Phi, psi and omega in degrees: 000129180258128178279143176299151179267348182230130184295347177290343178274355186280157178296165185303325182291349179300326180297324177293316179299312181298322178296318178298314179298317178296317180295322178294312181301321180279005178065023178274347178220143179283154183303314181301320179290322178295317177299313180301317181295314181294318177295319180297318178298316181298314181293326178293325181282330188277150171300144184305327184279355186293317184249133171275157181306320183286351179270341184297320175299328178291322177296315176305314181297322179298315178293324176300318177299319178297317180295322176299318179297318178297315179300326181274006173111002177300141178301132181300320180299317179295315180297322178297314180300319178298310181296315181294327176299315178294314182296321179295318177299319178296317181297328178280352183073022183273086183301319180299313180294319178299315180295319180295316183287324186259347183066025177287000000 
């Protein structure tokens, strides 16, 4: 799976992801709430059978890592592309891509 190089190519939910990341960086939302929101969007997009219960903490940890990178100065557009890449793979039910991207 190739990630888009320009956020204008991203799916509509990318704006929500970018907003969550920006709000976290600006300290308008706590990390735990940002992780819950990003995980919830991912699970909502994915077929129910894609993630096992024991994989959800790993998904949370992946989003925590993305948020840490944003806090440490990673470009919001890059972080959005990474998160949307994982979420898009999940939405497609592409278990292999989700595992490769998230290390689940």
